[in-house]
PADOKE-654703 format. One line per field, with one value per residue (C-alpha): residue in one letter; x, y, z; residue number from 1. Coordinates in steps of 0.1 Angstrom, whole numbers. Example, Ala and Ser with C-alpha at 12.3 -4.5 7.8 and 13.67 -1.06 7.14 Angstrom:
% residues 2
rest <- a,s
X <- 123,137
Y <- -45,-11
Z <- 78,71
nr <- 1,2
END
This chain:
% residues 530
rest <- m,i,h,i,q,y,n,y,v,k,f,t,i,a,l,v,l,i,w,l,s,s,v,l,a,g,s,v,a,q,a,q,v,g,m,r,i,v,l,d,p,d,e,i,t,y,r,v,y,l,t,s,l,s,n,y,t,s,t,k,s,v,i,s,t,a,q,m,t,l,s,v,p,h,g,a,g,n,n,q,f,t,v,t,n,l,t,s,g,i,a,g,m,h,w,e,q,n,d,r,a,d,a,p,a,e,n,a,d,r,d,y,l,f,f,s,f,i,n,t,a,s,p,f,v,r,f,p,i,v,a,s,q,t,i,l,l,f,t,f,q,r,k,g,n,c,l,g,r,v,e,l,m,s,n,a,t,d,p,f,k,v,p,n,s,l,g,i,n,t,g,n,s,i,s,l,l,g,t,p,g,n,a,y,v,d,t,p,d,t,v,p,t,a,q,l,n,v,s,s,q,s,a,c,t,g,i,p,v,s,f,s,a,v,l,s,p,a,a,v,s,g,s,t,y,l,y,e,w,f,v,a,d,q,s,l,g,p,a,t,t,v,p,t,t,n,y,t,f,a,d,s,f,t,p,s,e,a,v,v,r,v,r,i,t,p,a,g,t,t,p,c,q,s,q,i,l,t,a,r,q,t,i,s,i,k,p,t,p,p,a,q,i,l,y,t,g,n,p,c,a,t,l,p,i,s,l,t,s,i,s,v,l,g,a,t,y,q,w,f,r,d,t,v,a,l,l,g,h,t,d,s,f,l,s,v,d,r,n,g,s,y,a,v,r,i,s,l,n,f,c,r,a,t,s,v,p,v,s,i,m,g,v,s,q,g,g,e,i,t,i,q,l,i,p,l,p,v,i,v,q,g,t,q,i,r,l,d,p,q,v,t,n,a,q,s,f,t,w,s,p,a,d,g,l,s,s,a,f,v,r,n,p,v,v,t,a,t,a,t,m,t,y,t,l,t,a,q,s,a,e,g,c,q,v,s,d,t,v,s,l,h,v,t,p,q,l,y,i,p,n,a,f,t,p,n,g,d,g,q,n,d,t,w,e,i,r,n,a,q,q,y,t,f,c,q,v,s,v,f,d,h,w,g,s,l,l,f,y,d,a,t,y,g,s,p,w,d,g,q,a,n,g,q,r,v,q,p,g,v,y,l,y,t,i,k,t,s,l,l,s,y,q,g,s,l,t,v,l,w
X <- -485,-488,-455,-469,-493,-526,-550,-581,-606,-583,-575,-612,-621,-592,-606,-640,-625,-604,-637,-657,-629,-632,-669,-669,-641,-665,-655,-633,-599,-567,-559,-526,-521,-487,-471,-442,-422,-411,-387,-397,-371,-364,-348,-365,-400,-412,-445,-460,-485,-509,-512,-535,-540,-577,-606,-621,-652,-678,-670,-645,-622,-620,-584,-589,-553,-520,-483,-454,-417,-391,-355,-331,-293,-280,-268,-263,-265,-270,-269,-298,-329,-357,-393,-410,-443,-462,-493,-520,-530,-567,-590,-596,-567,-543,-509,-485,-447,-445,-411,-378,-349,-315,-286,-301,-276,-291,-284,-262,-260,-298,-323,-359,-388,-423,-456,-492,-527,-559,-593,-611,-631,-668,-679,-649,-624,-632,-621,-622,-591,-589,-565,-533,-541,-517,-532,-513,-514,-492,-462,-434,-400,-366,-347,-309,-284,-292,-268,-286,-319,-349,-367,-398,-387,-391,-411,-394,-357,-348,-324,-344,-376,-395,-381,-354,-329,-352,-382,-404,-430,-414,-425,-455,-492,-526,-559,-588,-624,-634,-597,-584,-552,-525,-534,-500,-475,-439,-438,-411,-382,-355,-329,-303,-297,-263,-249,-217,-198,-169,-142,-148,-176,-150,-118,-85,-65,-34,-47,-63,-100,-115,-147,-167,-198,-223,-251,-284,-294,-312,-278,-275,-252,-222,-228,-199,-203,-181,-174,-164,-157,-160,-150,-167,-179,-143,-137,-109,-103,-118,-144,-131,-146,-131,-159,-135,-110,-89,-86,-65,-80,-55,-41,-63,-62,-100,-127,-149,-173,-170,-195,-182,-201,-199,-215,-222,-231,-233,-207,-217,-252,-266,-265,-303,-306,-276,-288,-269,-267,-255,-248,-232,-219,-211,-177,-166,-130,-107,-73,-45,-20,14,40,77,107,123,159,186,216,243,227,262,265,273,246,221,204,170,143,113,81,58,34,-3,-30,-51,-30,-14,21,37,75,91,126,132,94,87,67,85,61,55,70,39,53,61,98,121,156,176,204,206,213,184,158,133,98,68,31,7,-30,-59,-97,-90,-66,-30,3,38,69,98,122,154,185,206,241,254,289,305,324,355,345,333,347,367,382,407,414,444,440,460,483,479,497,506,485,502,519,511,502,491,458,467,438,438,410,402,379,372,374,369,372,356,368,344,349,377,391,429,431,455,428,394,393,424,429,457,456,479,462,475,463,443,418,405,383,367,372,348,361,335,348,328,333,328,292,282,284,297,313,322,345,357,389,395,425,431,452,471,478,513,534,538,575,584,618,624,611,620,622,624,595,573,545,548,566,584,587,593,558,554,517,498,523,494,480,510,513,549,569,607,622,660,679,716,742,766,791,765,759,724,706,671,655,619,610,572,572,553,563,577,614,618,654,673,699,712,692,708,696,712,730,710,718,709,704,696,668,656,619,609,572,554,550,578,611,620,652,661,673,657,668,667,663,664
Y <- -196,-214,-216,-223,-206,-223,-221,-199,-225,-238,-201,-192,-222,-213,-178,-192,-216,-190,-167,-196,-200,-164,-165,-197,-186,-167,-176,-207,-203,-202,-237,-254,-279,-293,-317,-341,-364,-400,-422,-459,-487,-492,-457,-449,-443,-411,-405,-370,-369,-342,-336,-312,-300,-294,-314,-303,-318,-311,-282,-268,-297,-290,-281,-256,-252,-265,-261,-282,-274,-301,-292,-320,-323,-307,-330,-332,-361,-395,-375,-353,-359,-366,-375,-405,-425,-396,-411,-395,-411,-399,-406,-377,-356,-351,-336,-325,-317,-285,-271,-270,-245,-260,-246,-211,-185,-185,-223,-238,-271,-277,-281,-271,-291,-276,-298,-283,-293,-273,-287,-286,-317,-317,-323,-311,-336,-338,-359,-354,-340,-354,-339,-358,-382,-386,-385,-397,-371,-386,-408,-407,-424,-410,-414,-408,-415,-406,-378,-370,-364,-348,-321,-300,-264,-242,-210,-194,-204,-217,-194,-197,-183,-154,-129,-146,-141,-159,-138,-168,-180,-207,-226,-245,-234,-249,-231,-246,-236,-219,-209,-175,-171,-198,-227,-243,-240,-254,-287,-285,-306,-322,-318,-293,-260,-243,-209,-196,-171,-151,-132,-101,-92,-70,-87,-73,-91,-108,-111,-145,-145,-172,-191,-213,-234,-237,-263,-257,-276,-302,-317,-352,-353,-375,-374,-366,-341,-333,-297,-286,-250,-229,-193,-180,-215,-228,-256,-250,-288,-321,-323,-328,-330,-297,-269,-242,-229,-199,-182,-154,-135,-128,-93,-70,-34,-28,-36,-66,-92,-129,-155,-179,-212,-243,-277,-300,-337,-363,-389,-426,-422,-438,-415,-411,-403,-379,-345,-317,-285,-252,-218,-188,-153,-125,-109,-74,-77,-45,-43,-42,-14,-26,-21,-18,3,13,13,-5,11,-2,-7,1,35,66,81,97,75,83,56,59,39,30,59,49,75,82,60,68,58,48,41,17,11,-23,-28,3,31,63,91,117,99,95,105,81,89,87,101,75,87,57,20,-4,-25,-1,-9,11,2,15,17,23,18,-1,-25,-24,-40,-38,-39,-63,-47,-30,-34,-3,-5,28,40,74,92,74,41,23,-11,-13,-42,-42,-76,-75,-97,-129,-143,-176,-203,-239,-266,-277,-244,-218,-182,-159,-140,-105,-81,-45,-41,-12,-11,-48,-71,-105,-122,-152,-168,-189,-216,-229,-254,-252,-224,-225,-209,-195,-170,-148,-118,-133,-170,-191,-211,-244,-243,-274,-261,-227,-212,-179,-169,-145,-125,-112,-87,-76,-46,-44,-30,-61,-43,-67,-60,-87,-89,-118,-127,-154,-179,-193,-227,-243,-282,-292,-306,-344,-350,-387,-398,-423,-432,-459,-444,-479,-475,-501,-476,-474,-445,-436,-399,-380,-364,-336,-335,-303,-281,-266,-251,-225,-194,-206,-238,-239,-273,-281,-315,-319,-347,-349,-327,-299,-303,-293,-322,-309,-275,-263,-227,-235,-272,-278,-315,-340,-351,-384,-392,-379,-353,-338,-366,-394,-416,-407,-434,-452,-434,-406,-371,-338,-313,-280,-267,-231,-220,-189,-199,-222,-237,-275,-294,-330,-362,-387,-421,-431,-468,-486
Z <- -81,-115,-135,-169,-192,-198,-229,-227,-214,-186,-176,-175,-154,-131,-126,-118,-93,-76,-75,-58,-34,-23,-21,-1,23,47,82,73,90,70,59,65,37,29,7,11,-12,-4,-22,-26,-17,-53,-53,-86,-78,-59,-43,-35,-6,6,44,63,99,93,79,47,31,5,-18,7,-1,-38,-49,-78,-87,-74,-82,-68,-73,-69,-61,-75,-78,-109,-137,-174,-197,-179,-147,-155,-133,-158,-149,-164,-158,-141,-126,-105,-73,-75,-102,-126,-111,-139,-128,-155,-153,-172,-172,-154,-146,-145,-123,-118,-107,-72,-67,-93,-76,-81,-109,-104,-118,-119,-117,-119,-116,-127,-118,-151,-147,-148,-121,-103,-89,-52,-23,15,32,66,92,98,69,40,6,-25,-51,-78,-84,-110,-118,-122,-154,-150,-124,-87,-76,-43,-24,-40,-20,-21,-27,4,-4,25,25,-10,-27,-60,-43,-58,-70,-88,-117,-143,-134,-130,-105,-83,-52,-40,-39,-33,-39,-19,-24,9,18,7,-10,-9,14,12,41,41,59,88,77,99,73,85,67,62,67,53,74,62,82,61,35,19,10,0,-27,-16,20,31,40,62,53,77,72,101,102,118,151,128,120,134,164,155,118,94,67,37,26,-9,-14,-45,-55,-87,-94,-94,-69,-43,-40,-32,-4,32,68,77,77,73,46,38,4,-11,-39,-68,-73,-93,-102,-100,-75,-82,-66,-62,-51,-25,-21,0,-9,20,19,46,45,43,29,-4,-33,-34,3,3,14,-5,13,-2,11,-4,1,-22,-14,-24,-35,-32,-48,-22,-30,-42,-15,-28,-19,-51,-40,-61,-47,-22,13,26,8,26,47,44,18,2,0,-23,-23,-53,-57,-54,-61,-30,-7,27,38,70,73,98,111,127,127,148,132,124,137,112,83,60,26,-2,4,34,41,60,83,106,100,103,84,66,54,41,47,21,28,4,9,41,23,33,23,37,16,19,43,29,52,54,69,59,66,73,47,38,55,25,17,-16,-33,-62,-77,-101,-133,-131,-157,-173,-154,-158,-142,-108,-103,-75,-75,-47,-48,-35,-37,-25,2,25,56,57,88,74,41,23,-10,-30,-43,-19,-44,-45,-19,10,30,21,49,45,23,1,-1,-23,-50,-65,-101,-111,-136,-149,-122,-112,-76,-57,-27,-2,22,53,75,113,107,86,51,24,-9,-35,-66,-88,-106,-131,-130,-164,-163,-192,-190,-184,-213,-215,-225,-232,-220,-248,-284,-310,-345,-362,-385,-368,-364,-326,-308,-340,-332,-300,-296,-269,-260,-251,-269,-289,-257,-256,-278,-287,-280,-290,-289,-291,-291,-285,-282,-253,-270,-274,-310,-322,-337,-339,-337,-342,-332,-332,-327,-359,-361,-337,-340,-360,-346,-376,-378,-413,-431,-411,-382,-349,-330,-302,-269,-245,-257,-242,-248,-239,-243,-241,-239,-233,-196,-185,-198,-195,-199,-196,-214,-237,-249,-285,-292,-324
nr <- 1,2,3,4,5,6,7,8,9,10,11,12,13,14,15,16,17,18,19,20,21,22,23,24,25,26,27,28,29,30,31,32,33,34,35,36,37,38,39,40,41,42,43,44,45,46,47,48,49,50,51,52,53,54,55,56,57,58,59,60,61,62,63,64,65,66,67,68,69,70,71,72,73,74,75,76,77,78,79,80,81,82,83,84,85,86,87,88,89,90,91,92,93,94,95,96,97,98,99,100,101,102,103,104,105,106,107,108,109,110,111,112,113,114,115,116,117,118,119,120,121,122,123,124,125,126,127,128,129,130,131,132,133,134,135,136,137,138,139,140,141,142,143,144,145,146,147,148,149,150,151,152,153,154,155,156,157,158,159,160,161,162,163,164,165,166,167,168,169,170,171,172,173,174,175,176,177,178,179,180,181,182,183,184,185,186,187,188,189,190,191,192,193,194,195,196,197,198,199,200,201,202,203,204,205,206,207,208,209,210,211,212,213,214,215,216,217,218,219,220,221,222,223,224,225,226,227,228,229,230,231,232,233,234,235,236,237,238,239,240,241,242,243,244,245,246,247,248,249,250,251,252,253,254,255,256,257,258,259,260,261,262,263,264,265,266,267,268,269,270,271,272,273,274,275,276,277,278,279,280,281,282,283,284,285,286,287,288,289,290,291,292,293,294,295,296,297,298,299,300,301,302,303,304,305,306,307,308,309,310,311,312,313,314,315,316,317,318,319,320,321,322,323,324,325,326,327,328,329,330,331,332,333,334,335,336,337,338,339,340,341,342,343,344,345,346,347,348,349,350,351,352,353,354,355,356,357,358,359,360,361,362,363,364,365,366,367,368,369,370,371,372,373,374,375,376,377,378,379,380,381,382,383,384,385,386,387,388,389,390,391,392,393,394,395,396,397,398,399,400,401,402,403,404,405,406,407,408,409,410,411,412,413,414,415,416,417,418,419,420,421,422,423,424,425,426,427,428,429,430,431,432,433,434,435,436,437,438,439,440,441,442,443,444,445,446,447,448,449,450,451,452,453,454,455,456,457,458,459,460,461,462,463,464,465,466,467,468,469,470,471,472,473,474,475,476,477,478,479,480,481,482,483,484,485,486,487,488,489,490,491,492,493,494,495,496,497,498,499,500,501,502,503,504,505,506,507,508,509,510,511,512,513,514,515,516,517,518,519,520,521,522,523,524,525,526,527,528,529,530
END
């Protein structure tokens, strides 16, 4: 299982060594030779050891070829795991770090580093392999930040095992002279493995799916693990101690697939000792049919009423009234002859959706609520007017807003005008049907009429100025003396009175006035002071 390509000489020697291995195998039992990796206390130096369950001496202990694959946390830039200072632990045994595969599709959380050895020395590199004894094969140091634990790839369980998406030869192998085939066996590890369970391998869009992570019995009792969830390589949020989550796939019109992945790390460990576990599942995603009742009419219309659902090719339908299935009503439309809350459930490819209910409070012929609100005239601020709509078949009334109303819950309240406002009347029948209508009340501010002025030319109160007159469509002003003689008249009140009559100043005293507007008429007295 050599990952790299070798030059012709090395390849020829390797073939010879493999042939010798098969010749010498004879009655020798299948070897059980393993490797393990240990991190030094400096958390930079790594040591790779050979272990065996059997004794091998003489030519039978010759390792002809070997490959080791390390699985390291995926990183980029300063976080990428890079090998430096690779040093063999046995004289003449030259290990090389040949290649790497970063974040393969099968395990995007890990990078894979490939090491190899071919016994091309003359004479062959040879050393006794003693059962249960650890033999240092080589050491190396890490360049880059430590993101997590480094592991020997498992030939049996690693997601990137052969065959894989890159079509390369991965894993670990040892060829011994005297042992047929691959003498390497995975060393049992006490590190837990993870399994990802889903509530359904086939998810429907718009409907939550449950994911749960289960650790193998090797998980340390009482230890705390952090779980981070991914869908299509997008994180669902920060890691938490909860091993479950729910996810709802967005609406889609076509079937698809998505990879769900969980990343598990033990809490409270140093970065280099942190064991990163991953598990994944591929979920089939099916579009959930849209469920909607296409009804925009009055729910209090005269029965019968026709309800129609969105039509979905290949779908089946089931109608409900007050959450109870209506037997035999499995078309995309329904004729409603009774009051109630109606919904339709649409099913397609085992995905189903139920529409938002539509409440029908139908009435018999002639029983509909009607409202006729008569337009209101413009009125002066502070005056009153009665709202008197014509209403049929209503039992209760609500006016909104209630500002200025004598009551908000009678049909014809009196409103005291304070400002222009739009009122809404909602009338309700005994069955609960409601009908609404609006009416606007336009308010004109009152006239401000001074009761005195001083036309003495000092620049203060020199004219009798009537404020807000411009708010009226017309404003006719007349001023009289006590004998009824007309002193001032303006049919449109274009200019205020300056205290003169026929070009002469009037005498100080009390005078009478009348003001006629498009809405109200006023009369009173004013004092002229010099």
